[in-house]
ZANUMI-876958 format. One line per field, with one value per residue (C-alpha): x, y negated, z negated; residue number from 1; residue in three letters. Coordinates in nm, 3 decimals. Layout:
u	X	...
v	Y	...
w	Z	...
num	NUM	...
residu	ALA	...
//
This chain:
u	3.320	3.216	3.253	3.271	3.179	3.222	3.156	3.167	2.878	2.833	2.415	2.153	2.174	1.869	1.800	2.102	1.907	2.022	2.382	2.635	2.957	3.324	3.473	3.440	3.623	3.569	3.770	3.702	3.678	3.679	3.519	3.886	4.049	4.058	4.215	4.171	4.099	3.973	3.999	3.904	3.811	3.559	3.476	3.083	3.082	2.893	2.993	3.092	3.008	3.174	2.882	3.013	3.389	3.378	3.221	3.473	3.783	3.752	3.747	3.686	4.020	4.066	3.833	3.923	4.142	3.965	3.799	3.415	3.177	3.120	3.526	3.570	3.183	3.334	3.608	3.298	3.123	3.405	3.518	3.191	3.079	2.907	2.986	2.780	2.753	2.841	2.798	2.720	2.343	2.366	2.057	2.234	2.570	2.432	2.106	2.359	2.577	2.251	2.170	2.494	2.437	2.104	2.260	2.454	2.139	2.231	2.071	2.334	2.221	2.395	2.318	2.293	2.422	2.381	2.678	2.408	2.168	2.434	2.568	2.237	2.142	2.525	2.565	2.238	2.193	2.399	2.228	2.384	2.466	2.687	3.020	3.228	3.020	3.084	3.473	3.487	3.297	3.515	3.851	3.832	4.085	3.995	4.263	4.040	3.707	3.449	3.709	3.606	3.880	3.891	3.526	3.543	3.875	3.659	3.375	3.638	3.769	3.394	3.282	3.598	3.463	3.166	3.224	3.407	3.138	2.904	3.135	3.083	2.712	2.496	2.222	2.364	2.709	2.619	2.413	2.546	2.583	2.347	2.125	2.177	2.087	1.717	1.439	1.097	0.948	1.226	1.099	0.743	0.804	1.002	0.735	0.460	0.582	0.681	0.332	0.127	0.147	0.152	-0.233	-0.550	-0.727	-0.836	-0.550	-0.624	-0.341	-0.372	-0.202	-0.054	-0.414	-0.499	-0.722	-0.768	-0.669	-0.712	-0.836	-0.736	-0.788	-0.517	-0.485	-0.145	-0.150	0.233	0.284	0.050	0.161	0.506	0.375	0.241	0.567	0.731	0.435	0.537	0.201	0.178	-0.108	0.018	0.340	0.094	-0.013	0.316	0.441	0.107	0.142	0.209	0.050	-0.105	-0.399	-0.529	-0.793	-0.754	-1.038	-0.900	-1.110	-1.080	-1.447	-1.468	-1.204	-1.359	-1.703	-1.584	-1.326	-1.631	-1.813	-1.541	-1.435	-1.834	-1.818	-1.493	-1.481	-1.068	-0.939	-0.696	-0.965	-1.112	-1.382	-1.618	-1.695	-2.075	-2.306	-2.605	-2.790	-3.077	-3.181	-3.202	-3.236	-3.500	-3.662	-3.981	-4.198	-4.487	-4.790	-4.672	-4.385	-4.113	-3.837	-3.875	-3.594	-3.661	-3.440	-3.626	-3.577	-3.415	-3.702	-3.935	-3.753	-3.876	-3.642	-3.342	-3.042	-2.812	-2.788	-2.662	-2.523	-2.683	-2.950	-2.651	-2.467	-2.788	-2.855	-2.517	-2.505	-2.827	-2.707	-2.379	-2.604	-2.852	-2.526	-2.391	-2.679	-2.857	-3.168	-3.521	-3.521	-3.898	-3.861	-3.566	-3.785	-3.603	-3.874	-4.267	-4.448	-4.663	-4.359	-4.175	-3.806	-3.546	-3.333	-3.523	-3.551	-3.143	-3.117	-2.930	-3.183	-3.216	-3.547	-3.883	-4.082	-4.134	-4.268	-4.384	-4.193	-3.833	-3.972	-3.757	-3.462	-3.475	-3.569	-3.244	-3.025	-3.211	-3.142	-2.784	-2.778	-3.011	-2.818	-2.485	-2.685	-2.833	-2.811	-2.859	-3.051	-3.261	-3.149	-2.841	-2.525	-2.129	-1.929	-1.558	-1.244	-1.198	-0.909	-0.782	-0.799	-1.093	-1.294	-1.580	-1.679	-2.038	-2.113	-2.548	-2.778	-3.120	-3.402	-3.121	-2.974	-2.622	-2.727	-2.408	-2.095	-1.999	-1.752	-1.868	-1.703	-1.727	-1.897	-2.197	-2.538	-2.713	-3.033	-3.315	-3.243	-3.274	-2.951	-2.744	-2.862	-2.821	-2.434	-2.415	-2.297	-2.553	-2.472	-2.652	-2.704	-2.492	-2.614	-2.253	-2.164	-2.418	-2.191	-1.824	-2.052	-2.149	-1.789	-1.630	-1.839	-1.784	-1.455	-1.455	-1.647	-1.741	-1.969	-2.313	-2.580	-2.943	-3.196	-3.567
v	1.126	0.778	0.403	0.185	-0.181	-0.558	-0.827	-1.224	-1.448	-1.803	-1.921	-1.636	-1.624	-1.464	-1.388	-1.182	-1.295	-1.647	-1.601	-1.482	-1.275	-1.399	-1.096	-0.759	-0.467	-0.101	0.199	0.509	0.755	1.162	1.240	1.186	0.882	0.596	0.736	0.454	0.084	-0.187	-0.528	-0.850	-1.220	-1.327	-1.555	-1.690	-1.943	-2.189	-2.400	-2.246	-2.501	-2.594	-2.408	-2.060	-2.145	-2.220	-1.861	-1.635	-1.943	-1.881	-2.199	-2.294	-2.327	-1.968	-1.813	-2.054	-1.754	-1.502	-1.259	-1.314	-1.036	-0.911	-0.849	-0.644	-0.471	-0.136	-0.057	-0.106	0.148	0.355	0.354	0.390	0.696	1.008	0.828	0.730	0.363	0.288	-0.054	-0.274	-0.329	-0.182	-0.342	-0.677	-0.560	-0.299	-0.600	-0.807	-0.600	-0.410	-0.775	-0.870	-0.541	-0.676	-0.999	-0.829	-0.569	-0.301	-0.060	0.015	0.285	0.462	0.673	0.458	0.484	0.196	0.183	0.037	0.274	0.529	0.363	0.307	0.722	0.779	0.510	0.460	0.129	-0.161	-0.504	-0.611	-0.376	-0.608	-0.499	-0.714	-0.617	-0.257	-0.351	-0.488	-0.199	0.087	-0.114	-0.146	-0.404	-0.659	-0.876	-1.067	-1.066	-1.216	-1.129	-0.859	-0.616	-0.712	-0.612	-0.279	-0.155	-0.208	-0.059	0.210	0.264	0.235	0.530	0.776	0.665	0.771	1.083	1.200	1.127	1.328	1.603	1.631	1.526	1.858	1.782	1.599	1.817	2.075	1.809	1.650	1.257	1.221	1.437	1.252	0.945	1.072	0.884	1.033	0.854	0.969	1.333	1.257	1.102	1.350	1.607	1.436	1.358	1.715	1.821	1.623	1.666	1.440	1.490	1.318	1.376	1.271	1.271	1.281	1.112	1.332	1.230	1.441	1.585	1.669	1.390	1.211	0.872	0.768	0.823	0.758	0.871	0.796	0.923	1.070	1.133	1.170	0.790	0.663	0.829	0.638	0.306	0.397	0.398	0.097	-0.121	-0.390	-0.461	-0.455	-0.278	-0.012	0.004	0.106	0.393	0.567	0.525	0.766	0.971	1.370	1.497	1.517	1.748	1.677	1.738	1.775	1.651	1.632	1.340	0.943	0.923	1.198	1.075	0.768	0.932	1.202	0.907	0.705	1.004	1.107	0.777	0.711	1.061	1.065	0.682	0.693	0.422	0.228	0.243	-0.094	-0.074	0.181	0.259	0.101	0.427	0.244	0.041	-0.208	-0.463	-0.446	-0.664	-0.585	-0.737	-0.744	-0.930	-1.120	-1.158	-1.429	-1.185	-1.343	-1.199	-1.227	-1.117	-1.083	-0.888	-0.671	-0.387	-0.112	0.065	-0.153	-0.151	-0.026	-0.116	-0.199	-0.329	-0.370	-0.242	-0.431	-0.354	-0.664	-0.964	-1.211	-0.989	-0.966	-1.346	-1.446	-1.245	-1.374	-1.739	-1.667	-1.489	-1.854	-2.058	-1.856	-1.824	-2.121	-1.949	-2.080	-2.020	-1.999	-1.727	-1.524	-1.527	-1.809	-2.093	-2.032	-2.065	-2.338	-2.557	-2.826	-2.646	-2.886	-2.741	-2.834	-3.193	-3.228	-3.140	-2.831	-2.515	-2.505	-2.304	-2.269	-2.528	-2.772	-2.586	-2.229	-2.182	-2.164	-1.834	-1.623	-1.843	-1.826	-1.430	-1.364	-1.487	-1.295	-1.032	-1.053	-0.971	-0.636	-0.526	-0.552	-0.369	-0.078	0.229	0.198	0.564	0.693	1.027	1.182	1.338	1.226	1.529	1.521	1.727	1.919	2.011	2.280	2.323	2.566	2.330	2.063	1.846	1.681	1.384	1.388	1.114	1.119	0.803	0.616	0.742	0.911	1.294	1.487	1.624	1.954	2.192	2.442	2.619	2.459	2.720	2.713	2.662	2.377	2.412	2.174	1.948	2.201	2.378	2.053	1.974	2.377	2.312	1.952	1.985	1.713	1.466	1.166	0.895	0.575	0.275	0.206	0.513	0.405	0.055	0.284	0.472	0.198	0.015	0.327	0.356	-0.018	0.108	0.465	0.626	0.981	1.220	1.145	1.404	1.187	1.409	1.367
w	-0.354	-0.453	-0.335	-0.607	-0.543	-0.674	-0.432	-0.487	-0.348	-0.311	-0.288	-0.360	-0.795	-0.735	-0.397	-0.162	0.115	0.084	-0.047	0.149	0.049	0.007	-0.149	-0.157	-0.318	-0.238	-0.450	-0.364	-0.602	-0.581	-0.930	-1.107	-1.018	-0.747	-0.446	-0.147	-0.152	0.050	-0.051	0.086	0.107	0.350	0.512	0.452	0.750	0.484	0.221	-0.115	-0.357	-0.680	-0.910	-0.805	-0.722	-1.119	-1.100	-0.939	-0.875	-0.487	-0.313	0.077	0.097	0.014	0.247	0.564	0.697	0.564	0.796	0.861	0.783	1.102	1.155	0.861	0.859	1.109	0.784	0.552	0.758	0.770	0.404	0.215	0.504	0.298	-0.013	-0.269	-0.337	-0.720	-0.849	-1.212	-1.145	-0.775	-0.689	-0.665	-0.450	-0.205	-0.179	-0.020	0.151	0.299	0.416	0.587	0.811	0.875	0.992	1.265	1.350	1.183	0.871	0.646	0.422	0.124	-0.194	-0.483	-0.840	-1.121	-1.392	-1.606	-1.559	-1.608	-1.907	-2.090	-2.084	-2.205	-2.467	-2.641	-2.910	-2.749	-2.714	-2.396	-2.117	-1.887	-1.746	-1.994	-2.292	-2.238	-2.132	-2.470	-2.659	-2.464	-2.465	-2.128	-2.002	-1.705	-1.639	-1.298	-1.454	-1.176	-0.867	-0.648	-0.746	-1.125	-1.166	-0.928	-1.152	-1.491	-1.289	-1.186	-1.521	-1.700	-1.427	-1.540	-1.959	-1.878	-1.689	-2.009	-2.212	-1.966	-1.996	-2.357	-2.396	-2.490	-2.247	-1.981	-1.954	-1.729	-1.496	-1.164	-1.228	-0.930	-1.102	-1.412	-1.255	-1.097	-1.277	-1.351	-1.066	-0.843	-0.930	-0.912	-0.551	-0.436	-0.554	-0.400	-0.069	-0.063	-0.149	0.134	0.493	0.789	0.828	0.803	0.478	0.177	-0.162	-0.501	-0.799	-1.072	-1.409	-1.684	-1.782	-1.428	-1.424	-1.140	-1.195	-0.772	-0.455	-0.105	0.227	0.547	0.858	0.738	0.411	0.336	0.470	0.274	-0.051	0.045	0.082	-0.290	-0.453	-0.228	-0.326	-0.556	-0.682	-1.072	-1.094	-0.803	-1.086	-1.362	-1.146	-1.071	-1.444	-1.496	-1.180	-1.237	-0.970	-0.650	-0.502	-0.154	0.086	0.499	0.732	1.042	1.145	1.000	0.977	0.750	0.558	0.495	0.376	0.187	0.007	-0.066	-0.188	-0.445	-0.582	-0.674	-0.780	-1.000	-1.054	-1.061	-1.313	-1.044	-0.739	-0.719	-0.417	-0.347	-0.775	-0.754	-0.702	-0.831	-0.519	-0.688	-0.368	-0.017	0.253	0.434	0.802	0.903	1.195	1.060	1.242	1.455	1.597	1.418	1.274	0.861	0.616	0.258	-0.043	-0.207	-0.479	-0.354	-0.442	-0.250	0.069	0.344	0.642	0.500	0.657	0.393	0.057	-0.264	-0.604	-0.762	-0.684	-0.644	-0.392	-0.160	-0.195	-0.106	0.226	0.337	0.230	0.458	0.718	0.748	0.792	1.033	1.254	1.125	1.009	0.840	0.467	0.497	0.728	0.503	0.171	-0.012	-0.020	-0.027	0.345	0.247	0.154	0.372	0.499	0.345	0.607	0.828	0.709	0.685	1.035	0.895	1.014	1.390	1.315	1.464	1.219	1.487	1.778	1.875	2.185	1.952	1.865	2.134	2.075	1.737	1.724	1.957	1.702	1.392	1.612	1.577	1.205	1.303	1.521	1.316	1.059	1.319	1.460	1.825	1.815	1.467	1.409	1.640	1.509	1.602	1.732	1.676	1.659	1.372	1.158	1.394	1.788	1.809	1.547	1.568	1.272	1.292	1.131	1.106	1.081	1.016	0.991	0.993	0.709	0.672	0.540	0.551	0.752	0.794	1.015	1.266	1.560	1.932	2.055	1.839	1.986	1.810	1.981	1.743	1.410	1.229	1.380	1.297	0.967	0.877	0.918	0.771	0.347	0.211	0.038	-0.241	-0.036	-0.079	0.212	0.251	0.406	0.677	0.695	0.704	1.006	1.191	1.153	1.265	1.586	1.721	1.699	1.842	2.118	1.987	2.149	2.066	2.021	1.991	1.764	1.815
num	1	2	3	4	5	6	7	8	9	10	11	12	13	14	15	16	17	18	19	20	21	22	23	24	25	26	27	28	29	30	31	32	33	34	35	36	37	38	39	40	41	42	43	44	45	46	47	48	49	50	51	52	53	54	55	56	57	58	59	60	61	62	63	64	65	66	67	68	69	70	71	72	73	74	75	76	77	78	79	80	81	82	83	84	85	86	87	88	89	90	91	92	93	94	95	96	97	98	99	100	101	102	103	104	105	106	107	108	109	110	111	112	113	114	115	116	117	118	119	120	121	122	123	124	125	126	127	128	129	130	131	132	133	134	135	136	137	138	139	140	141	142	143	144	145	146	147	148	149	150	151	152	153	154	155	156	157	158	159	160	161	162	163	164	165	166	167	168	169	170	171	172	173	174	175	176	177	178	179	180	181	182	183	184	185	186	187	188	189	190	191	192	193	194	195	196	197	198	199	200	201	202	203	204	205	206	207	208	209	210	211	212	213	214	215	216	217	218	219	220	221	222	223	224	225	226	227	228	229	230	231	232	233	234	235	236	237	238	239	240	241	242	243	244	245	246	247	248	249	250	251	252	253	254	255	256	257	258	259	260	261	262	263	264	265	266	267	268	269	270	271	272	273	274	275	276	277	278	279	280	281	282	283	284	285	286	287	288	289	290	291	292	293	294	295	296	297	298	299	300	301	302	303	304	305	306	307	308	309	310	311	312	313	314	315	316	317	318	319	320	321	322	323	324	325	326	327	328	329	330	331	332	333	334	335	336	337	338	339	340	341	342	343	344	345	346	347	348	349	350	351	352	353	354	355	356	357	358	359	360	361	362	363	364	365	366	367	368	369	370	371	372	373	374	375	376	377	378	379	380	381	382	383	384	385	386	387	388	389	390	391	392	393	394	395	396	397	398	399	400	401	402	403	404	405	406	407	408	409	410	411	412	413	414	415	416	417	418	419	420	421	422	423	424	425	426	427	428	429	430	431	432	433	434	435	436	437	438	439	440	441	442	443	444	445	446	447	448	449	450	451	452	453	454	455	456
residu	UNK	UNK	UNK	UNK	UNK	UNK	UNK	UNK	UNK	UNK	UNK	UNK	UNK	UNK	UNK	UNK	UNK	UNK	UNK	UNK	UNK	UNK	UNK	UNK	UNK	UNK	UNK	UNK	UNK	UNK	UNK	UNK	UNK	UNK	UNK	UNK	UNK	UNK	UNK	UNK	UNK	UNK	UNK	UNK	UNK	UNK	UNK	UNK	UNK	UNK	UNK	UNK	UNK	UNK	UNK	UNK	UNK	UNK	UNK	UNK	UNK	UNK	UNK	UNK	UNK	UNK	UNK	UNK	UNK	UNK	UNK	UNK	UNK	UNK	UNK	UNK	UNK	UNK	UNK	UNK	UNK	UNK	UNK	UNK	UNK	UNK	UNK	UNK	UNK	UNK	UNK	UNK	UNK	UNK	UNK	UNK	UNK	UNK	UNK	UNK	UNK	UNK	UNK	UNK	UNK	UNK	UNK	UNK	UNK	UNK	UNK	UNK	UNK	UNK	UNK	UNK	UNK	UNK	UNK	UNK	UNK	UNK	UNK	UNK	UNK	UNK	UNK	UNK	UNK	UNK	UNK	UNK	UNK	UNK	UNK	UNK	UNK	UNK	UNK	UNK	UNK	UNK	UNK	UNK	UNK	UNK	UNK	UNK	UNK	UNK	UNK	UNK	UNK	UNK	UNK	UNK	UNK	UNK	UNK	UNK	UNK	UNK	UNK	UNK	UNK	UNK	UNK	UNK	UNK	UNK	UNK	UNK	UNK	UNK	UNK	UNK	UNK	UNK	UNK	UNK	UNK	UNK	UNK	UNK	UNK	UNK	UNK	UNK	UNK	UNK	UNK	UNK	UNK	UNK	UNK	UNK	UNK	UNK	UNK	UNK	UNK	UNK	UNK	UNK	UNK	UNK	UNK	UNK	UNK	UNK	UNK	UNK	UNK	UNK	UNK	UNK	UNK	UNK	UNK	UNK	UNK	UNK	UNK	UNK	UNK	UNK	UNK	UNK	UNK	UNK	UNK	UNK	UNK	UNK	UNK	UNK	UNK	UNK	UNK	UNK	UNK	UNK	UNK	UNK	UNK	UNK	UNK	UNK	UNK	UNK	UNK	UNK	UNK	UNK	UNK	UNK	UNK	UNK	UNK	UNK	UNK	UNK	UNK	UNK	UNK	UNK	UNK	UNK	UNK	UNK	UNK	UNK	UNK	UNK	UNK	UNK	UNK	UNK	UNK	UNK	UNK	UNK	UNK	UNK	UNK	UNK	UNK	UNK	UNK	UNK	UNK	UNK	UNK	UNK	UNK	UNK	UNK	UNK	UNK	UNK	UNK	UNK	UNK	UNK	UNK	UNK	UNK	UNK	UNK	UNK	UNK	UNK	UNK	UNK	UNK	UNK	UNK	UNK	UNK	UNK	UNK	UNK	UNK	UNK	UNK	UNK	UNK	UNK	UNK	UNK	UNK	UNK	UNK	UNK	UNK	UNK	UNK	UNK	UNK	UNK	UNK	UNK	UNK	UNK	UNK	UNK	UNK	UNK	UNK	UNK	UNK	UNK	UNK	UNK	UNK	UNK	UNK	UNK	UNK	UNK	UNK	UNK	UNK	UNK	UNK	UNK	UNK	UNK	UNK	UNK	UNK	UNK	UNK	UNK	UNK	UNK	UNK	UNK	UNK	UNK	UNK	UNK	UNK	UNK	UNK	UNK	UNK	UNK	UNK	UNK	UNK	UNK	UNK	UNK	UNK	UNK	UNK	UNK	UNK	UNK	UNK	UNK	UNK	UNK	UNK	UNK	UNK	UNK	UNK	UNK	UNK	UNK	UNK	UNK	UNK	UNK	UNK	UNK	UNK	UNK	UNK	UNK	UNK	UNK	UNK	UNK	UNK	UNK	UNK	UNK	UNK	UNK	UNK	UNK	UNK	UNK	UNK	UNK	UNK	UNK	UNK	UNK	UNK	UNK	UNK	UNK	UNK	UNK	UNK	UNK	UNK	UNK	UNK	UNK	UNK	UNK
//
């Protein structure tokens, strides 16, 4: 059964959230003919401007004694229950009706069918698929254009014609009208969502050639995939146009999903991933204490690094980061390697540097600020294993860090005996080292309190 609907509105020419319904007509169609009807003017509880009166002919005086939407809402619910909401440019009419119900605190939801889209599929080659143009082309009379019942009746007649065309069409005659309206993206969405579980893991979007075009991770892969289909972002829509299939790996744990996603993006470099693609790190921010015990920072090449706090894909990124920390913690540019040791500290001269240029007793205070940066980018322990829940109840997963660097992760039975560093190393699948994995681990540890095994 179908509910063929047309509305007239005031306001909201381009946004239904800023307009109100002033007339609604609902024709119940059983696939052959109209079997029931509800039509009413609606008091919008606002002024109808002359602009909208000129379109529909509906004046403020005409709706003074008309029911308000909440007074007819129950009738609209009942007559459209279990019906497919049909309209010409259905997004407009359905959007207004949904918003009117939303203003009453109710979520109105119906399956929809658009006679514009259906017409484009069954009648090709027209310059315009407006209701007026289609009626003229097909010889359909509309005696009350831009009134709800007149347009609803014209849409019903158009619907009848379209059903007749479909029944004679060699490609579409055996398909139901709902099936005919399903777009490629709707079919892909259903296929993708049917495959993905509501579990933690990493998912891979594939194109028709089975090439990976996007890699994502989530604690609920189904919900995350759903958000892609609901996205209005232009780049996201382009990705969906190429989407053909999906694959996934259950990780059982958010940290493992973060690490696996990072490694896989660097390995496959999917075209629609914007972050974490860089796999070549050229510079590091190192630190050391000099012979006076002062904490020094310096930017060095990746190969020369001995005690890296962070790694970067270029010098500019390292320099920008260091300069930001100098400002944030009022550090001395001399002890950050940005000026020669014999040079006069310009920042100190302009009283921007709260450093140690003037007196030695400031070393302890200065180091305390510098150590905040070190603490932020360092592990509490040099070598350790993070043990968390695995993919099933009797499984555990381990993330291994040796000498302040992430090594890899691996799954094991919860009753396994692990007594040495070698035992731990045998479990993990060693990953190619990427410094940003350590950043992911440190960030995750700040928010979670897992079991930690310190290794010696």
